[in-house]
Structures are given as C-alpha cells and as structure tokens.
C-alpha positions as CSV (number, residue, x, y, z in Angstrom):
1,M,10.5,-1.0,-10.3
2,Q,7.5,-3.4,-11.5
3,V,4.4,-4.1,-10.2
4,E,2.6,-7.6,-11.7
5,S,0.0,-9.2,-10.9
6,A,-1.2,-12.7,-11.8
7,P,-4.7,-14.1,-10.7
8,R,-3.4,-15.4,-7.7
9,S,-0.6,-13.6,-6.9
10,V,1.6,-10.4,-7.1
11,V,4.6,-9.7,-7.8
12,V,6.9,-6.0,-7.1
13,R,10.4,-6.6,-8.8
14,V,12.5,-4.2,-7.4
15,G,16.2,-3.3,-9.3
16,G,19.2,-1.2,-9.7
17,E,20.0,0.5,-6.4
18,M,17.9,1.3,-3.8
19,D,18.2,4.0,-1.4
20,I,16.1,6.5,0.8
21,D,14.8,8.5,-1.8
22,W,13.4,5.0,-3.4
23,A,12.3,3.5,0.5
24,P,8.6,5.4,-0.5
25,L,8.1,4.3,-3.7
26,L,8.8,0.7,-2.8
27,Y,6.4,1.1,0.5
28,E,3.5,2.7,-1.0
29,A,4.1,-0.4,-3.9
30,L,3.2,-2.0,-1.5
31,E,0.1,-0.8,0.4
32,S,-1.4,-0.5,-2.5
33,V,-1.4,-4.0,-3.7
34,I,-2.4,-5.2,0.7
35,T,-5.2,-2.3,1.0
36,R,-6.6,-3.4,-2.4
37,P,-10.1,-5.1,-1.8
38,D,-8.7,-8.2,-3.6
39,C,-5.8,-8.6,-2.3
40,P,-3.9,-11.6,-3.2
41,G,-2.9,-14.6,-1.1
42,E,0.8,-14.1,-2.5
43,I,3.0,-10.8,-2.8
44,V,6.1,-11.6,-3.4
45,V,9.2,-9.0,-3.6
46,D,11.6,-9.9,-6.2
47,L,15.1,-8.3,-5.4
48,A,17.0,-10.5,-7.9
49,E,17.8,-7.5,-9.9
50,L,19.2,-5.3,-7.0
51,T,22.2,-4.5,-6.9
52,F,23.0,-2.4,-3.8
53,C,20.7,-1.6,-0.6
54,D,20.9,1.6,1.7
55,P,20.3,0.1,5.3
56,P,18.3,3.0,6.3
57,A,16.4,2.8,2.9
58,S,15.2,-0.5,4.3
59,T,14.3,0.6,7.5
60,P,10.6,1.6,8.8
61,S,11.6,5.4,9.9
62,S,12.1,5.8,5.9
63,R,8.3,5.3,5.3
64,P,6.5,7.6,4.3
65,A,4.1,9.5,6.8
C-alpha cells in the first residue's frame, strides 16, 4: 500500500491481495489522511493493482477497534 500526496489530493494505492489481515492497514491509512489538519479536498483509493479482495476485508466489521 502506498500513500501519495499532491497539492489538492491524496492517492492511496492498494495492490496485491486484500484479506482480513490487510483491512486494518487500509483503514488506518485512510483515517490518517482524513484526520490530517490539512486534509485534501480529494482522496482517491486506487485499486487498479488489487488482484483479490476477500469480501469480509471490505466490511466495517473488519475495522480496527
């Protein structure tokens, strides 16, 4: 996973396989961007390189407590 900042946006790139173990990392990356004092106007989640996504990994129940 990569987080790239530009002047008006942030791109979170996710590649490979997303399973229940990786889901908390995505949530943490997104939360860190959203809660920044200088949160950009646009946040892009690029899934172009994602080869597999386990359905439970994309649900709110997999979010860290």
